[in-house]
C-alpha positions as CSV (number, residue, x, y, z in Angstrom):
1,M,42.0,8.2,-13.3
2,K,43.8,8.9,-16.6
3,K,44.0,6.0,-19.0
4,R,47.6,4.8,-19.6
5,I,48.7,4.6,-23.2
6,V,52.1,3.5,-24.5
7,V,53.3,4.8,-27.9
8,V,56.2,3.0,-29.6
9,G,57.4,4.8,-32.6
10,S,59.3,7.6,-34.3
11,L,60.5,11.0,-33.4
12,N,61.5,13.3,-36.3
13,M,62.3,16.9,-36.8
14,D,60.0,18.1,-39.6
15,I,61.7,20.4,-42.1
16,I,58.8,22.1,-43.8
17,I,59.4,23.8,-47.1
18,S,56.5,25.9,-48.4
19,T,56.4,26.3,-52.1
20,N,53.9,27.1,-54.9
21,R,54.7,23.8,-56.7
22,L,57.1,20.9,-56.6
23,P,60.2,21.0,-58.8
24,Q,60.7,18.6,-61.7
25,I,63.7,16.2,-61.7
26,G,66.8,18.3,-62.3
27,E,65.0,21.6,-61.8
28,T,65.7,24.2,-59.1
29,I,62.9,26.5,-57.9
30,L,62.6,29.1,-55.1
31,G,60.6,28.2,-52.1
32,N,58.6,30.6,-49.9
33,E,59.8,29.7,-46.4
34,V,61.2,26.9,-44.3
35,N,60.1,25.9,-40.8
36,Y,61.6,23.4,-38.3
37,L,58.9,21.7,-36.3
38,P,58.8,18.6,-34.1
39,G,57.2,15.6,-35.7
40,G,57.4,11.9,-36.3
41,K,54.3,9.7,-36.3
42,G,55.0,8.3,-32.9
43,A,55.7,11.6,-31.3
44,N,52.8,13.3,-33.0
45,Q,50.4,10.6,-31.7
46,A,51.9,10.8,-28.2
47,V,51.4,14.6,-28.2
48,S,47.8,14.2,-29.4
49,I,47.0,11.8,-26.6
50,A,48.6,14.0,-24.0
51,R,46.7,17.1,-25.1
52,L,43.4,15.1,-25.0
53,G,44.1,14.2,-21.4
54,G,45.8,10.7,-21.6
55,D,48.6,9.5,-19.5
56,V,51.1,8.7,-22.3
57,T,54.6,7.2,-22.3
58,M,56.7,7.2,-25.4
59,I,59.2,4.5,-26.4
60,G,61.6,5.7,-29.1
61,A,65.1,7.0,-30.0
62,V,66.7,10.3,-30.9
63,G,70.3,11.4,-31.6
64,Q,72.4,13.4,-29.2
65,D,72.1,16.4,-31.5
66,E,70.2,19.7,-31.4
67,F,67.2,18.2,-33.1
68,G,67.1,15.4,-30.5
69,K,67.3,17.8,-27.6
70,S,64.5,19.9,-29.1
71,L,62.2,16.9,-29.6
72,L,62.7,15.7,-26.0
73,E,61.9,19.2,-24.7
74,Q,58.8,19.3,-26.9
75,M,57.6,16.0,-25.5
76,E,58.2,17.1,-21.9
77,N,56.5,20.4,-22.5
78,N,53.4,18.4,-23.6
79,E,53.5,16.2,-20.5
80,V,54.6,13.0,-22.4
81,N,56.7,10.7,-20.3
82,T,60.2,10.5,-22.0
83,A,61.9,8.1,-19.6
84,F,62.0,5.4,-22.3
85,I,63.3,7.6,-25.2
86,D,66.9,6.5,-25.9
87,Q,69.5,9.2,-26.8
88,V,71.9,7.3,-29.1
89,E,75.5,8.3,-30.0
90,D,76.9,8.8,-33.5
91,I,73.5,8.6,-35.3
92,K,71.5,11.7,-36.1
93,T,67.9,12.3,-35.1
94,G,65.4,11.3,-37.8
95,I,64.1,14.0,-40.1
96,A,61.1,14.4,-42.4
97,D,61.4,16.7,-45.4
98,I,57.9,18.0,-46.0
99,F,57.0,20.0,-49.1
100,H,53.9,22.0,-48.3
101,V,52.1,22.9,-51.5
102,N,48.5,24.4,-51.7
103,H,47.3,23.1,-48.4
104,D,48.6,19.6,-49.0
105,N,52.0,18.0,-48.7
106,C,54.4,15.2,-49.7
107,I,57.0,13.8,-47.4
108,V,60.4,12.1,-47.4
109,V,61.5,10.5,-44.1
110,V,65.1,9.8,-43.2
111,P,64.8,7.4,-40.1
112,G,68.1,8.1,-38.5
113,A,68.0,7.2,-34.8
114,N,64.5,5.7,-35.1
115,F,66.0,2.6,-36.7
116,T,68.2,2.0,-33.7
117,L,65.1,0.9,-31.8
118,T,65.6,-2.8,-32.5
119,P,63.8,-5.6,-30.7
120,E,66.8,-6.0,-28.4
121,K,66.2,-2.5,-27.1
122,I,62.8,-3.5,-25.8
123,T,63.8,-4.1,-22.2
124,P,61.9,-6.0,-19.5
125,E,61.0,-2.6,-18.0
126,M,59.4,-1.6,-21.3
127,E,57.5,-4.9,-21.5
128,Q,56.2,-4.3,-18.0
129,L,55.2,-0.8,-19.1
130,I,53.2,-2.1,-22.0
131,A,51.7,-4.9,-19.9
132,S,50.3,-2.3,-17.4
133,A,48.9,0.0,-20.1
134,D,45.3,0.2,-21.3
135,V,46.4,0.6,-25.0
136,L,49.5,0.2,-27.1
137,L,49.8,2.4,-30.2
138,T,52.5,1.9,-32.8
139,Q,53.3,2.7,-36.5
140,L,55.9,1.8,-39.2
141,E,58.7,4.4,-38.9
142,I,60.7,2.0,-36.7
143,P,62.0,-1.5,-37.6
144,L,59.2,-4.0,-38.4
145,D,60.7,-6.5,-36.1
146,T,60.3,-4.1,-33.2
147,V,56.7,-3.5,-34.2
148,Q,56.1,-7.2,-34.2
149,K,57.7,-7.6,-30.8
150,V,55.7,-4.9,-29.0
151,L,52.5,-6.2,-30.6
152,E,53.3,-9.7,-29.2
153,I,53.9,-8.2,-25.8
154,A,50.5,-6.4,-25.9
155,S,48.8,-9.6,-27.1
156,K,50.5,-11.7,-24.4
157,H,49.2,-9.3,-21.7
158,N,45.7,-8.7,-23.2
159,V,46.5,-5.1,-23.8
160,K,44.4,-3.5,-26.7
161,S,46.7,-2.6,-29.6
162,I,46.4,-0.1,-32.5
163,L,48.6,-0.3,-35.5
164,N,48.7,2.7,-37.8
165,P,50.3,1.0,-40.9
166,A,52.2,4.0,-42.2
167,P,54.3,4.6,-44.2
168,A,52.5,2.3,-46.6
169,Q,54.1,-1.2,-47.0
170,T,53.0,-4.8,-47.1
171,L,53.0,-6.6,-43.7
172,P,53.3,-10.2,-42.7
173,A,50.1,-12.0,-41.7
174,E,51.6,-13.0,-38.3
175,M,51.9,-9.4,-37.4
176,L,48.5,-8.4,-38.6
177,Q,46.9,-11.2,-36.6
178,L,48.1,-9.5,-33.4
179,V,46.4,-6.2,-34.0
180,D,43.1,-5.2,-32.4
181,Y,42.6,-2.0,-34.4
182,L,44.1,-1.3,-37.8
183,T,43.9,2.3,-39.2
184,P,45.2,2.6,-42.8
185,N,44.4,5.4,-45.1
186,E,43.0,4.7,-48.6
187,T,46.5,4.2,-50.2
188,E,47.7,2.0,-47.3
189,F,44.7,-0.2,-47.3
190,A,44.8,-0.7,-51.1
191,L,48.4,-1.9,-50.7
192,L,47.7,-4.1,-47.7
193,A,44.6,-5.7,-49.4
194,E,46.6,-6.0,-52.7
195,H,43.5,-4.6,-54.5
196,P,42.5,-1.1,-55.6
197,F,39.0,0.2,-54.9
198,N,37.1,3.0,-56.5
199,T,33.6,2.8,-55.1
200,D,32.1,2.5,-51.6
201,E,30.8,-1.0,-52.6
202,E,34.3,-2.1,-53.5
203,L,35.6,-0.7,-50.3
204,K,33.0,-2.5,-48.3
205,D,33.7,-5.8,-49.9
206,L,37.5,-5.5,-49.3
207,M,36.9,-4.5,-45.7
208,K,34.6,-7.5,-45.1
209,K,37.1,-9.9,-46.5
210,W,39.9,-8.3,-44.4
211,Q,38.0,-8.4,-41.2
212,A,37.0,-12.1,-41.8
213,A,40.7,-12.9,-42.4
214,Y,42.2,-11.0,-39.4
215,D,39.4,-10.7,-36.8
216,Q,40.2,-7.1,-36.0
217,T,38.5,-3.7,-36.2
218,L,39.4,-2.0,-39.5
219,I,39.1,1.7,-39.8
220,V,40.0,3.3,-43.1
221,T,40.6,7.0,-43.1
222,L,39.5,8.8,-46.2
223,G,41.1,12.3,-46.0
224,D,38.6,15.1,-46.3
225,Q,35.8,12.5,-46.8
226,G,36.1,11.3,-43.2
227,S,36.6,7.6,-42.2
228,A,35.0,4.3,-42.9
229,Y,34.2,1.2,-40.8
230,L,31.8,-1.7,-40.8
231,Q,28.8,-2.1,-38.6
232,N,26.7,-5.2,-38.9
233,G,28.3,-5.9,-42.2
234,Q,27.4,-2.5,-43.6
235,L,29.8,0.3,-44.6
236,V,29.5,3.4,-42.4
237,I,31.3,6.6,-43.4
238,T,31.7,9.3,-40.8
239,P,32.1,12.6,-42.6
240,T,34.6,15.1,-41.4
241,E,33.7,18.6,-40.3
242,K,34.0,21.3,-42.9
243,V,36.9,23.5,-41.7
244,E,39.4,25.9,-43.3
245,V,42.4,23.6,-44.0
246,I,45.7,25.2,-43.3
247,D,48.0,22.1,-43.1
248,T,47.1,18.4,-43.3
249,T,50.4,17.3,-41.8
250,G,49.6,15.2,-38.7
251,A,45.9,14.8,-39.4
252,G,46.2,11.0,-39.4
253,D,48.3,11.1,-36.2
254,S,45.8,13.2,-34.4
255,F,43.1,10.7,-35.5
256,N,45.1,7.8,-34.1
257,G,45.8,9.6,-30.8
258,A,42.1,10.3,-30.3
259,L,41.3,6.7,-31.2
260,A,43.7,5.5,-28.6
261,I,42.0,7.6,-25.9
262,S,38.6,6.3,-27.0
263,V,39.7,2.6,-27.0
264,A,41.1,3.1,-23.5
265,E,37.8,4.6,-22.4
266,E,36.0,1.7,-23.9
267,K,33.7,3.8,-26.0
268,T,31.5,2.3,-28.7
269,L,32.9,2.1,-32.2
270,P,30.7,4.9,-33.6
271,E,31.7,7.1,-30.6
272,M,35.4,6.3,-31.2
273,I,35.2,7.2,-34.9
274,A,33.2,10.4,-34.3
275,F,35.6,11.6,-31.7
276,A,38.7,10.8,-33.7
277,T,37.3,12.4,-36.9
278,K,36.4,15.6,-34.9
279,V,40.0,15.8,-33.5
280,A,41.5,15.3,-36.9
281,A,39.4,18.1,-38.4
282,R,40.6,20.5,-35.7
283,A,44.3,19.5,-36.3
284,V,44.3,20.6,-39.9
285,T,43.3,24.2,-39.0
286,K,46.7,25.1,-37.8
287,F,50.2,24.9,-39.2
288,G,52.6,22.1,-38.1
289,A,51.8,18.5,-37.0
290,Q,52.2,18.8,-33.2
291,D,51.4,22.5,-33.0
292,G,48.0,21.8,-34.6
293,M,47.0,19.0,-32.2
294,P,43.9,20.2,-30.3
295,Y,43.5,20.1,-26.5
296,A,40.4,18.5,-25.0
297,A,39.1,22.0,-24.2
298,D,39.3,23.0,-27.9
299,L,36.6,20.4,-28.7
300,D,33.8,21.9,-26.7
């Protein structure tokens, strides 16, 4: 029986501009090409879960525009349950402007309809959906009050929760105390911990203090260096596979999708990290966040 996972989060249309370099303030340069691809952290993670064999339902919002229609079609084509995605009037679907430069990227997100997903929009039917799930996965491209509410629902019903704290921002302690698995990248963790780190030893000390304060499993993703977690008080870094990197957009989302599958299947922490790291490595070998998400069969 497939594990049931609920993703509460964002749906964006990614407008990807490929260019040799970024312009300076006030400067105009010529780009190489532009692509319109479905994205949004929530939607990306939902697609990752579906492709890996999970039974996933998405809670989110899009506008009643062409981008919104396209995103819903993409979700349905990937066998994501879209029954709880609201189609709002008079507000456009969220977008992400992604500047793709030399196999890396920088991103500006305009939330649009995503920010209409307020706590009041979380209906009793949605609460029941979360209560009956194996895992709740959420991020920070929707209102923080909504993130707080769905985490409270998961905690109330003893449903395991994963918070991917992206985009980077500080978070209230009362929210963090509800989370079972926290998955920041290096930048996000330094901001949350209010302390930079430059060595593995500094990272280990910060992670130990964090886990003592919040009693949760902390996993810090390290880009092409892999991911870090603590086992018996010691820092363990799981290295990523060496692959040809085409596009890093969505790598973190594929990691979180794979982690949700592993948490639902009650794997050990080393097994979870190994699987999620492998999935993320596969995701960067293709262009586009969702188009690069691997299927379970791709991992054999």
